[in-house]
Biopython code that builds the backbone (N, CA, C, O; Angstrom):
import numpy as np
from Bio.PDB.StructureBuilder import StructureBuilder

atoms = [
    (1, "UNK", "N", (18.276, -8.327, 6.902)),
    (1, "UNK", "CA", (17.815, -7.191, 6.568)),
    (1, "UNK", "C", (17.239, -6.345, 7.393)),
    (1, "UNK", "O", (16.430, -6.604, 8.284)),
    (2, "UNK", "N", (17.772, -5.097, 7.006)),
    (2, "UNK", "CA", (17.446, -3.742, 8.158)),
    (2, "UNK", "C", (16.037, -3.584, 8.660)),
    (2, "UNK", "O", (15.132, -3.709, 7.836)),
    (3, "UNK", "N", (15.831, -3.400, 9.549)),
    (3, "UNK", "CA", (13.909, -2.670, 9.241)),
    (3, "UNK", "C", (13.886, -1.454, 8.561)),
    (3, "UNK", "O", (13.080, -1.432, 7.631)),
    (4, "UNK", "N", (14.534, -0.428, 8.747)),
    (4, "UNK", "CA", (14.658, 0.481, 7.311)),
    (4, "UNK", "C", (14.386, -0.403, 5.731)),
    (4, "UNK", "O", (13.329, -0.427, 5.101)),
    (5, "UNK", "N", (15.253, -0.854, 5.488)),
    (5, "UNK", "CA", (15.118, -1.921, 4.151)),
    (5, "UNK", "C", (13.479, -2.103, 4.248)),
    (5, "UNK", "O", (12.558, -1.508, 3.688)),
    (6, "UNK", "N", (13.513, -3.111, 5.138)),
    (6, "UNK", "CA", (11.937, -3.733, 5.429)),
    (6, "UNK", "C", (10.703, -2.635, 4.878)),
    (6, "UNK", "O", (9.794, -2.870, 4.082)),
    (7, "UNK", "N", (10.952, -1.649, 5.440)),
    (7, "UNK", "CA", (9.902, -0.517, 5.571)),
    (7, "UNK", "C", (10.155, -0.097, 4.203)),
    (7, "UNK", "O", (9.126, -0.504, 3.662)),
    (8, "UNK", "N", (10.681, 0.320, 3.502)),
    (8, "UNK", "CA", (11.029, 0.546, 2.194)),
    (8, "UNK", "C", (10.313, -0.297, 0.895)),
    (8, "UNK", "O", (9.818, 0.055, -0.175)),
    (9, "UNK", "N", (10.497, -1.398, 1.470)),
    (9, "UNK", "CA", (10.151, -2.858, 0.901)),
    (9, "UNK", "C", (8.368, -2.467, 0.844)),
    (9, "UNK", "O", (7.724, -2.201, -0.171)),
    (10, "UNK", "N", (7.872, -2.534, 2.231)),
    (10, "UNK", "CA", (6.539, -2.057, 2.330)),
    (10, "UNK", "C", (5.642, -1.119, 1.360)),
    (10, "UNK", "O", (4.541, -1.306, 0.842)),
    (11, "UNK", "N", (6.762, 0.210, 1.312)),
    (11, "UNK", "CA", (6.390, 1.360, 0.649)),
    (11, "UNK", "C", (6.103, 1.311, -0.684)),
    (11, "UNK", "O", (5.151, 1.652, -1.387)),
    (12, "UNK", "N", (7.482, 0.649, -0.904)),
    (12, "UNK", "CA", (7.185, 0.498, -2.281)),
    (12, "UNK", "C", (6.194, -0.666, -2.976)),
    (12, "UNK", "O", (5.538, -0.684, -4.018)),
    (13, "UNK", "N", (6.414, -1.653, -1.863)),
    (13, "UNK", "CA", (5.245, -2.449, -2.453)),
    (13, "UNK", "C", (3.590, -2.131, -2.103)),
    (13, "UNK", "O", (2.711, -2.920, -2.451)),
    (14, "UNK", "N", (3.370, -1.155, -1.535)),
    (14, "UNK", "CA", (2.227, -0.558, -1.462)),
    (14, "UNK", "C", (1.985, 0.421, -2.830)),
    (14, "UNK", "O", (0.924, 0.547, -3.442)),
    (15, "UNK", "N", (3.091, 0.978, -3.082)),
    (15, "UNK", "CA", (2.474, 2.115, -4.233)),
    (15, "UNK", "C", (2.257, 0.991, -5.635)),
    (15, "UNK", "O", (1.348, 1.109, -6.457)),
    (16, "UNK", "N", (3.337, -0.105, -5.656)),
    (16, "UNK", "CA", (2.947, -1.230, -6.918)),
    (16, "UNK", "C", (1.156, -1.251, -6.709)),
    (16, "UNK", "O", (0.373, -1.099, -7.646)),
    (17, "UNK", "N", (0.790, -1.453, -5.395)),
    (17, "UNK", "CA", (-0.844, -1.888, -5.350)),
    (17, "UNK", "C", (-1.931, -1.450, -5.988)),
    (17, "UNK", "O", (-2.927, -1.886, -6.565)),
    (18, "UNK", "N", (-1.107, 0.161, -5.521)),
    (18, "UNK", "CA", (-2.317, 1.131, -6.321)),
    (18, "UNK", "C", (-2.547, 0.984, -7.787)),
    (18, "UNK", "O", (-3.631, 1.092, -8.359)),
    (19, "UNK", "N", (-0.498, 0.522, -8.730)),
    (19, "UNK", "CA", (-0.587, 0.323, -9.746)),
    (19, "UNK", "C", (-1.834, -0.949, -10.270)),
    (19, "UNK", "O", (-2.786, -0.914, -11.049)),
    (20, "UNK", "N", (-1.386, -1.744, -9.610)),
    (20, "UNK", "CA", (-2.120, -3.407, -10.132)),
    (20, "UNK", "C", (-3.180, -3.289, -9.647)),
    (20, "UNK", "O", (-3.765, -4.161, -10.289)),
    (21, "UNK", "N", (-4.241, -2.703, -8.708)),
    (21, "UNK", "CA", (-5.548, -2.156, -8.407)),
    (21, "UNK", "C", (-6.173, -1.513, -9.122)),
    (21, "UNK", "O", (-7.385, -1.616, -9.315)),
    (22, "UNK", "N", (-5.264, -0.594, -9.723)),
    (22, "UNK", "CA", (-6.193, 0.650, -10.426)),
    (22, "UNK", "C", (-6.110, -0.323, -11.475)),
    (22, "UNK", "O", (-7.161, -0.497, -12.092)),
    (23, "UNK", "N", (-4.997, -1.081, -11.869)),
    (23, "UNK", "CA", (-5.599, -1.748, -13.713)),
    (23, "UNK", "C", (-6.604, -2.315, -13.615)),
    (23, "UNK", "O", (-7.445, -1.742, -14.307)),
    (24, "UNK", "N", (-7.028, -3.220, -13.082)),
    (24, "UNK", "CA", (-8.168, -4.013, -12.593)),
    (24, "UNK", "C", (-9.444, -3.070, -13.156)),
    (24, "UNK", "O", (-10.376, -3.790, -13.513)),
    (25, "UNK", "N", (-9.599, -2.240, -13.252)),
    (25, "UNK", "CA", (-10.706, -1.126, -13.785)),
    (25, "UNK", "C", (-10.560, -0.424, -14.587)),
    (25, "UNK", "O", (-11.563, 0.013, -15.152)),
    (26, "UNK", "N", (-9.126, 0.044, -15.043)),
    (26, "UNK", "CA", (-8.902, 1.063, -15.959)),
    (26, "UNK", "C", (-7.849, 0.248, -17.076)),
    (26, "UNK", "O", (-6.795, -0.340, -16.833)),
    (27, "UNK", "N", (-8.472, 0.426, -18.225)),
    (27, "UNK", "CA", (-7.783, -0.482, -19.459)),
    (27, "UNK", "C", (-6.402, 0.582, -19.716)),
    (27, "UNK", "O", (-5.446, 0.087, -20.313)),
    (28, "UNK", "N", (-6.334, 1.651, -19.381)),
    (28, "UNK", "CA", (-5.436, 1.958, -19.857)),
    (28, "UNK", "C", (-4.046, 1.562, -19.302)),
    (28, "UNK", "O", (-2.971, 1.912, -19.789)),
    (29, "UNK", "N", (-4.218, 0.810, -18.253)),
    (29, "UNK", "CA", (-2.870, 0.310, -17.559)),
    (29, "UNK", "C", (-2.706, -1.236, -18.526)),
    (29, "UNK", "O", (-3.719, -1.915, -18.696)),
    (30, "UNK", "N", (-1.605, -1.607, -19.006)),
    (30, "UNK", "CA", (-1.676, -2.699, -19.723)),
    (30, "UNK", "C", (-1.260, -3.858, -19.006)),
    (30, "UNK", "O", (-0.380, -3.866, -18.145)),
    (31, "UNK", "N", (-1.982, -4.920, -19.425)),
    (31, "UNK", "CA", (-2.034, -6.184, -18.470)),
    (31, "UNK", "C", (-0.617, -6.640, -17.862)),
    (31, "UNK", "O", (-0.616, -7.060, -16.705)),
    (32, "UNK", "N", (0.822, -6.567, -18.720)),
    (32, "UNK", "CA", (1.420, -6.870, -18.231)),
    (32, "UNK", "C", (2.159, -5.870, -17.216)),
    (32, "UNK", "O", (3.114, -6.350, -16.605)),
    (33, "UNK", "N", (1.920, -4.923, -17.042)),
    (33, "UNK", "CA", (2.392, -3.537, -16.016)),
    (33, "UNK", "C", (1.453, -4.317, -14.662)),
    (33, "UNK", "O", (1.822, -4.558, -13.512)),
    (34, "UNK", "N", (0.531, -4.498, -15.132)),
    (34, "UNK", "CA", (-0.270, -4.990, -13.976)),
    (34, "UNK", "C", (0.204, -6.306, -13.269)),
    (34, "UNK", "O", (0.426, -6.265, -12.059)),
    (35, "UNK", "N", (0.331, -7.207, -13.810)),
    (35, "UNK", "CA", (1.145, -8.367, -13.463)),
    (35, "UNK", "C", (2.083, -8.393, -12.882)),
    (35, "UNK", "O", (2.185, -8.931, -11.780)),
    (36, "UNK", "N", (3.295, -7.627, -13.688)),
    (36, "UNK", "CA", (4.308, -7.465, -12.715)),
    (36, "UNK", "C", (4.358, -6.803, -11.809)),
    (36, "UNK", "O", (5.052, -7.099, -10.837)),
    (37, "UNK", "N", (3.457, -5.456, -11.893)),
    (37, "UNK", "CA", (3.437, -5.036, -10.495)),
    (37, "UNK", "C", (3.107, -5.390, -9.358)),
    (37, "UNK", "O", (3.436, -5.001, -8.237)),
    (38, "UNK", "N", (1.960, -6.690, -9.974)),
    (38, "UNK", "CA", (1.260, -7.507, -8.338)),
    (38, "UNK", "C", (2.315, -8.597, -7.767)),
    (38, "UNK", "O", (2.526, -8.909, -6.595)),
    (39, "UNK", "N", (3.024, -9.171, -9.183)),
    (39, "UNK", "CA", (4.411, -9.988, -8.685)),
    (39, "UNK", "C", (5.342, -9.448, -7.627)),
    (39, "UNK", "O", (5.536, -9.949, -6.519)),
    (40, "UNK", "N", (5.849, -8.436, -8.088)),
    (40, "UNK", "CA", (6.425, -7.714, -7.165)),
    (40, "UNK", "C", (6.612, -6.880, -5.795)),
    (40, "UNK", "O", (7.452, -6.462, -4.998)),
    (41, "UNK", "N", (5.179, -6.939, -6.098)),
    (41, "UNK", "CA", (4.576, -6.183, -4.708)),
    (41, "UNK", "C", (4.484, -7.077, -3.384)),
    (41, "UNK", "O", (4.711, -6.897, -2.188)),
    (42, "UNK", "N", (3.966, -8.304, -4.322)),
    (42, "UNK", "CA", (4.137, -9.243, -3.086)),
    (42, "UNK", "C", (5.003, -10.127, -2.396)),
    (42, "UNK", "O", (4.911, -10.757, -1.343)),
    (43, "UNK", "N", (6.194, -9.957, -3.600)),
    (43, "UNK", "CA", (7.458, -10.287, -3.292)),
    (43, "UNK", "C", (8.142, -9.243, -2.523)),
    (43, "UNK", "O", (9.210, -9.716, -2.136)),
    (44, "UNK", "N", (8.058, -8.544, -2.297)),
    (44, "UNK", "CA", (8.515, -7.306, -1.440)),
    (44, "UNK", "C", (8.407, -7.170, -0.044)),
    (44, "UNK", "O", (9.255, -6.889, 0.802)),
    (45, "UNK", "N", (6.640, -7.540, 0.077)),
    (45, "UNK", "CA", (6.124, -7.658, 0.890)),
    (45, "UNK", "C", (6.314, -8.844, 1.904)),
    (45, "UNK", "O", (6.284, -8.748, 3.131)),
    (46, "UNK", "N", (6.533, -10.080, 1.095)),
    (46, "UNK", "CA", (6.823, -11.233, 1.777)),
    (46, "UNK", "C", (8.076, -11.271, 2.179)),
    (46, "UNK", "O", (8.140, -11.942, 3.209)),
    (47, "UNK", "N", (9.478, -10.720, 1.732)),
    (47, "UNK", "CA", (10.696, -10.207, 2.204)),
    (47, "UNK", "C", (10.350, -9.140, 3.512)),
    (47, "UNK", "O", (10.878, -9.227, 4.621)),
    (48, "UNK", "N", (9.706, -8.492, 3.253)),
    (48, "UNK", "CA", (9.345, -7.505, 4.686)),
    (48, "UNK", "C", (9.113, -8.266, 5.790)),
    (48, "UNK", "O", (9.630, -8.070, 6.890)),
    (49, "UNK", "N", (8.129, -9.374, 5.438)),
    (49, "UNK", "CA", (7.585, -9.871, 6.756)),
    (49, "UNK", "C", (8.516, -10.638, 7.288)),
    (49, "UNK", "O", (8.396, -11.251, 8.348)),
    (50, "UNK", "N", (9.508, -10.631, 6.545)),
    (50, "UNK", "CA", (11.081, -11.918, 7.648)),
    (50, "UNK", "C", (11.400, -11.034, 8.762)),
    (50, "UNK", "O", (11.878, -11.525, 9.785)),
    (51, "UNK", "N", (11.145, -9.544, 8.656)),
    (51, "UNK", "CA", (11.366, -8.505, 9.564)),
    (51, "UNK", "C", (10.495, -7.717, 10.376)),
    (51, "UNK", "O", (10.752, -7.355, 11.524)),
    (52, "UNK", "N", (9.838, -7.560, 9.971)),
    (52, "UNK", "CA", (8.520, -6.840, 10.527)),
    (52, "UNK", "C", (7.424, -7.518, 10.844)),
    (52, "UNK", "O", (7.224, -8.498, 10.126)),
    (53, "UNK", "N", (6.462, -7.272, 11.886)),
    (53, "UNK", "CA", (5.587, -8.108, 12.078)),
    (53, "UNK", "C", (4.492, -8.570, 11.004)),
    (53, "UNK", "O", (4.453, -7.752, 10.085)),
    (54, "UNK", "N", (4.015, -9.131, 10.914)),
    (54, "UNK", "CA", (2.956, -9.528, 9.336)),
    (54, "UNK", "C", (1.943, -8.721, 9.488)),
    (54, "UNK", "O", (1.838, -7.857, 8.617)),
    (55, "UNK", "N", (1.226, -8.729, 10.254)),
    (55, "UNK", "CA", (-0.284, -7.934, 10.772)),
    (55, "UNK", "C", (0.007, -6.523, 10.310)),
    (55, "UNK", "O", (-0.701, -5.888, 9.528)),
    (56, "UNK", "N", (1.327, -6.024, 10.980)),
    (56, "UNK", "CA", (1.470, -4.642, 10.523)),
    (56, "UNK", "C", (1.601, -4.452, 9.194)),
    (56, "UNK", "O", (0.871, -3.759, 8.485)),
    (57, "UNK", "N", (2.900, -5.315, 8.747)),
    (57, "UNK", "CA", (2.541, -5.008, 7.202)),
    (57, "UNK", "C", (1.376, -5.360, 6.388)),
    (57, "UNK", "O", (0.986, -4.450, 5.658)),
    (58, "UNK", "N", (0.961, -6.064, 6.355)),
    (58, "UNK", "CA", (-0.207, -6.083, 5.799)),
    (58, "UNK", "C", (-1.004, -4.746, 6.086)),
    (58, "UNK", "O", (-1.083, -3.913, 5.183)),
    (59, "UNK", "N", (-1.514, -4.546, 7.143)),
    (59, "UNK", "CA", (-2.543, -3.472, 7.400)),
    (59, "UNK", "C", (-1.836, -2.063, 6.430)),
    (59, "UNK", "O", (-2.598, -1.303, 5.834)),
    (60, "UNK", "N", (-0.427, -1.885, 6.391)),
    (60, "UNK", "CA", (0.099, -0.305, 6.306)),
    (60, "UNK", "C", (0.242, -0.904, 4.338)),
    (60, "UNK", "O", (0.263, -0.102, 3.405)),
    (61, "UNK", "N", (0.290, -1.876, 4.236)),
    (61, "UNK", "CA", (0.136, -2.333, 2.618)),
    (61, "UNK", "C", (-1.116, -2.077, 2.104)),
    (61, "UNK", "O", (-1.329, -1.295, 1.178)),
    (62, "UNK", "N", (-2.004, -2.768, 2.727)),
    (62, "UNK", "CA", (-3.623, -2.715, 2.399)),
    (62, "UNK", "C", (-3.903, -1.127, 2.306)),
    (62, "UNK", "O", (-4.360, -0.573, 1.305)),
    (63, "UNK", "N", (-3.545, -0.471, 3.540)),
    (63, "UNK", "CA", (-4.122, 0.971, 3.602)),
    (63, "UNK", "C", (-3.398, 1.825, 2.869)),
    (63, "UNK", "O", (-3.861, 2.929, 2.582)),
    (64, "UNK", "N", (-2.425, 1.517, 2.553)),
    (64, "UNK", "CA", (-1.500, 2.456, 1.391)),
    (64, "UNK", "C", (-2.416, 2.052, 0.012)),
    (64, "UNK", "O", (-3.079, 2.929, -0.540)),
    (65, "UNK", "N", (-2.404, 1.117, -0.330)),
    (65, "UNK", "CA", (-3.095, 0.307, -1.515)),
    (65, "UNK", "C", (-5.037, 1.174, -1.337)),
    (65, "UNK", "O", (-5.607, 1.441, -2.395)),
    (66, "UNK", "N", (-5.494, 1.368, -0.495)),
    (66, "UNK", "CA", (-6.757, 2.018, -0.157)),
    (66, "UNK", "C", (-6.498, 3.311, -0.419)),
    (66, "UNK", "O", (-7.243, 3.878, -1.219)),
    (67, "UNK", "N", (-5.817, 3.770, -0.043)),
    (67, "UNK", "CA", (-5.632, 5.160, -0.208)),
    (67, "UNK", "C", (-5.187, 5.962, -1.350)),
    (67, "UNK", "O", (-5.447, 7.101, -1.736)),
    (68, "UNK", "N", (-4.362, 4.920, -1.813)),
    (68, "UNK", "CA", (-3.846, 5.073, -3.143)),
    (68, "UNK", "C", (-4.505, 5.007, -4.615)),
    (68, "UNK", "O", (-4.186, 5.658, -5.610)),
    (69, "UNK", "N", (-5.548, 4.006, -4.462)),
    (69, "UNK", "CA", (-6.636, 3.910, -5.073)),
    (69, "UNK", "C", (-7.922, 4.637, -5.211)),
    (69, "UNK", "O", (-8.556, 4.800, -6.253)),
    (70, "UNK", "N", (-8.222, 5.052, -4.017)),
    (70, "UNK", "CA", (-9.107, 6.268, -3.349)),
    (70, "UNK", "C", (-8.481, 7.244, -4.238)),
    (70, "UNK", "O", (-9.179, 7.644, -5.170)),
    (71, "UNK", "N", (-7.556, 7.599, -4.149)),
    (71, "UNK", "CA", (-6.868, 9.388, -4.848)),
    (71, "UNK", "C", (-6.997, 8.849, -6.316)),
    (71, "UNK", "O", (-7.415, 9.634, -7.166)),
    (72, "UNK", "N", (-6.676, 7.602, -6.666)),
    (72, "UNK", "CA", (-6.596, 7.672, -8.247)),
    (72, "UNK", "C", (-8.317, 7.981, -8.307)),
    (72, "UNK", "O", (-8.602, 9.171, -8.440)),
    (73, "UNK", "N", (-9.486, 6.996, -8.218)),
    (73, "UNK", "CA", (-10.440, 6.957, -8.732)),
    (73, "UNK", "C", (-11.379, 8.602, -8.148)),
    (73, "UNK", "O", (-12.564, 8.765, -8.440)),
    (74, "UNK", "N", (-10.751, 9.427, -7.502)),
    (74, "UNK", "CA", (-11.220, 10.744, -6.868)),
    (74, "UNK", "C", (-10.724, 11.729, -8.285)),
    (74, "UNK", "O", (-11.522, 12.499, -8.821)),
    (75, "UNK", "N", (-8.953, 11.515, -8.886)),
    (75, "UNK", "CA", (-9.000, 12.187, -9.415)),
    (75, "UNK", "C", (-9.464, 11.988, -10.958)),
    (75, "UNK", "O", (-9.769, 12.889, -11.740)),
    (76, "UNK", "N", (-9.450, 11.066, -11.124)),
    (76, "UNK", "CA", (-10.201, 10.199, -12.518)),
    (76, "UNK", "C", (-11.749, 10.855, -12.734)),
    (76, "UNK", "O", (-12.143, 11.681, -13.557)),
    (77, "UNK", "N", (-12.374, 10.227, -11.781)),
    (77, "UNK", "CA", (-14.331, 10.668, -11.548)),
    (77, "UNK", "C", (-14.447, 12.107, -11.193)),
    (77, "UNK", "O", (-15.497, 12.704, -11.431)),
    (78, "UNK", "N", (-13.272, 12.792, -10.550)),
    (78, "UNK", "CA", (-13.898, 14.210, -9.904)),
    (78, "UNK", "C", (-14.722, 13.861, -8.828)),
    (78, "UNK", "O", (-15.781, 14.487, -8.781)),
    (79, "UNK", "N", (-14.534, 13.070, -7.993)),
    (79, "UNK", "CA", (-15.500, 12.587, -7.038)),
    (79, "UNK", "C", (-15.037, 13.006, -5.395)),
    (79, "UNK", "O", (-15.199, 12.306, -4.396)),
    (80, "UNK", "N", (-14.395, 14.419, -5.480)),
    (80, "UNK", "CA", (-13.784, 14.630, -3.893)),
    (80, "UNK", "C", (-14.463, 15.333, -3.413)),
    (80, "UNK", "O", (-14.848, 16.391, -3.912)),
    (81, "UNK", "N", (-14.783, 14.861, -2.247)),
    (81, "UNK", "CA", (-15.354, 15.684, -1.154)),
    (81, "UNK", "C", (-14.793, 15.518, 0.408)),
    (81, "UNK", "O", (-14.073, 14.592, 0.779)),
    (82, "UNK", "N", (-15.100, 16.213, 0.939)),
    (82, "UNK", "CA", (-14.346, 16.388, 2.553)),
    (82, "UNK", "C", (-14.632, 15.606, 2.985)),
    (82, "UNK", "O", (-13.573, 15.186, 3.451)),
    (83, "UNK", "N", (-15.608, 14.718, 3.349)),
    (83, "UNK", "CA", (-15.589, 13.356, 4.258)),
    (83, "UNK", "C", (-14.389, 12.378, 3.245)),
    (83, "UNK", "O", (-13.437, 11.829, 3.799)),
    (84, "UNK", "N", (-14.514, 12.321, 2.391)),
    (84, "UNK", "CA", (-13.675, 11.439, 1.522)),
    (84, "UNK", "C", (-11.985, 11.708, 2.053)),
    (84, "UNK", "O", (-11.067, 10.950, 2.369)),
    (85, "UNK", "N", (-12.142, 13.198, 1.958)),
    (85, "UNK", "CA", (-10.498, 13.433, 2.486)),
    (85, "UNK", "C", (-10.249, 13.176, 3.729)),
    (85, "UNK", "O", (-9.383, 12.343, 3.998)),
    (86, "UNK", "N", (-10.882, 13.769, 4.635)),
    (86, "UNK", "CA", (-11.115, 13.498, 6.357)),
    (86, "UNK", "C", (-10.803, 12.232, 6.431)),
    (86, "UNK", "O", (-9.763, 11.906, 7.003)),
    (87, "UNK", "N", (-11.810, 11.101, 5.756)),
    (87, "UNK", "CA", (-11.357, 9.456, 6.122)),
    (87, "UNK", "C", (-9.956, 9.087, 5.344)),
    (87, "UNK", "O", (-9.252, 8.131, 5.670)),
    (88, "UNK", "N", (-9.733, 9.763, 4.536)),
    (88, "UNK", "CA", (-8.511, 9.579, 3.633)),
    (88, "UNK", "C", (-7.232, 9.607, 4.863)),
    (88, "UNK", "O", (-6.466, 8.714, 5.226)),
    (89, "UNK", "N", (-7.397, 11.193, 5.358)),
    (89, "UNK", "CA", (-6.191, 11.367, 6.278)),
    (89, "UNK", "C", (-6.112, 10.552, 7.296)),
    (89, "UNK", "O", (-5.010, 10.017, 7.413)),
    (90, "UNK", "N", (-7.358, 10.112, 8.522)),
    (90, "UNK", "CA", (-7.793, 9.118, 9.813)),
    (90, "UNK", "C", (-6.923, 8.404, 9.087)),
    (90, "UNK", "O", (-5.725, 8.524, 9.340)),
    (91, "UNK", "N", (-7.436, 7.376, 7.869)),
    (91, "UNK", "CA", (-6.640, 6.247, 7.457)),
    (91, "UNK", "C", (-4.997, 6.303, 7.359)),
    (91, "UNK", "O", (-4.194, 5.394, 7.571)),
    (92, "UNK", "N", (-4.758, 7.677, 6.967)),
    (92, "UNK", "CA", (-3.082, 7.781, 7.188)),
    (92, "UNK", "C", (-2.313, 7.612, 8.117)),
    (92, "UNK", "O", (-1.223, 7.039, 8.125)),
    (93, "UNK", "N", (-3.149, 8.364, 9.340)),
    (93, "UNK", "CA", (-2.782, 8.498, 10.395)),
    (93, "UNK", "C", (-2.804, 7.226, 11.183)),
    (93, "UNK", "O", (-1.735, 7.044, 11.767)),
    (94, "UNK", "N", (-3.633, 6.361, 11.363)),
    (94, "UNK", "CA", (-3.742, 4.848, 11.589)),
    (94, "UNK", "C", (-2.658, 4.424, 11.208)),
    (94, "UNK", "O", (-1.774, 4.246, 12.046)),
    (95, "UNK", "N", (-2.422, 4.143, 9.827)),
    (95, "UNK", "CA", (-1.489, 4.090, 9.098)),
    (95, "UNK", "C", (0.237, 4.268, 10.053)),
    (95, "UNK", "O", (0.971, 3.416, 10.553)),
    (96, "UNK", "N", (0.306, 5.296, 9.988)),
    (96, "UNK", "CA", (1.666, 5.510, 10.874)),
    (96, "UNK", "C", (1.541, 5.513, 11.954)),
    (96, "UNK", "O", (2.557, 5.951, 12.492)),
    (97, "UNK", "N", (0.432, 5.115, 12.957)),
    (97, "UNK", "CA", (0.424, 5.023, 14.234)),
    (97, "UNK", "C", (0.892, 3.339, 14.425)),
    (97, "UNK", "O", (1.650, 2.967, 15.321)),
    (98, "UNK", "N", (0.226, 2.346, 13.307)),
    (98, "UNK", "CA", (1.018, 1.199, 13.289)),
    (98, "UNK", "C", (2.323, 0.913, 12.932)),
    (98, "UNK", "O", (2.848, -0.156, 13.242)),
    (99, "UNK", "N", (3.157, 2.183, 12.012)),
    (99, "UNK", "CA", (4.597, 1.685, 11.740)),
    (99, "UNK", "C", (5.345, 2.285, 13.025)),
    (99, "UNK", "O", (6.446, 1.819, 13.318)),
    (100, "UNK", "N", (4.745, 3.365, 13.846)),
    (100, "UNK", "CA", (5.494, 3.782, 14.853)),
    (100, "UNK", "C", (5.417, 2.454, 16.206)),
    (100, "UNK", "O", (6.447, 2.054, 16.747)),
    (101, "UNK", "N", (4.485, 2.099, 16.452)),
    (101, "UNK", "CA", (4.029, 1.141, 17.503)),
    (101, "UNK", "C", (4.757, -0.274, 16.723)),
    (101, "UNK", "O", (4.802, -1.289, 17.419)),
    (102, "UNK", "N", (5.301, -0.349, 15.347)),
    (102, "UNK", "CA", (5.786, -1.762, 15.241)),
    (102, "UNK", "C", (6.972, -2.150, 16.028)),
    (102, "UNK", "O", (7.892, -1.434, 16.425)),
    (103, "UNK", "N", (6.769, -3.492, 16.189)),
    (103, "UNK", "CA", (7.992, -3.755, 16.373)),
    (103, "UNK", "C", (8.763, -5.168, 15.931)),
    (103, "UNK", "O", (8.046, -6.168, 15.924)),
    (104, "UNK", "N", (10.135, -5.331, 15.571)),
    (104, "UNK", "CA", (10.468, -6.222, 15.060)),
    (104, "UNK", "C", (9.824, -7.541, 14.862)),
    (104, "UNK", "O", (9.170, -7.898, 15.842)),
    (105, "UNK", "N", (9.832, -8.415, 13.795)),
    (105, "UNK", "CA", (8.929, -9.823, 14.054)),
    (105, "UNK", "C", (9.991, -10.472, 15.105)),
    (105, "UNK", "O", (10.902, -10.004, 15.788)),
    (106, "UNK", "N", (9.404, -11.861, 14.898)),
    (106, "UNK", "CA", (9.938, -12.855, 16.513)),
    (106, "UNK", "C", (11.503, -13.167, 15.693)),
    (106, "UNK", "O", (12.425, -13.409, 16.472)),
    (107, "UNK", "N", (11.806, -13.175, 14.387)),
    (107, "UNK", "CA", (13.277, -13.560, 13.597)),
    (107, "UNK", "C", (13.692, -15.035, 14.309)),
    (107, "UNK", "O", (14.722, -15.617, 13.969)),
]
sb = StructureBuilder()
sb.init_structure("model")
sb.init_model(0)
sb.init_chain("A")
sb.init_seg("    ")
for serial, (resi, resn, name, xyz) in enumerate(atoms, 1):
    if name == "N":
        sb.init_residue(resn, " ", resi, " ")
    sb.init_atom(name, np.array(xyz, "f"), 0.0, 1.0, " ", f" {name:<3s}", serial, name[0])
structure = sb.get_structure()
């Protein structure tokens, strides 16, 4: 698998993490959707770690989940603040930095 495809897996896995993590709190997300998105997200992350460094993959995956679930929470509750937006952007910069400095795994 190419590094590009592995990064696509990480991004899709991170997006699915937002679904299953949000589903733990909001009943509007059916249990089957939570379970399926959880299983697929971890499968994609496991596949990505075959090519990319595991620490970087996990940090990006968890960061995407953190950003996504925070945004979902802000939209649903209306709890938007300048500080929260600043911290989300700071986390996004750190995630991008990890991606840009990542080198392939030991393969």
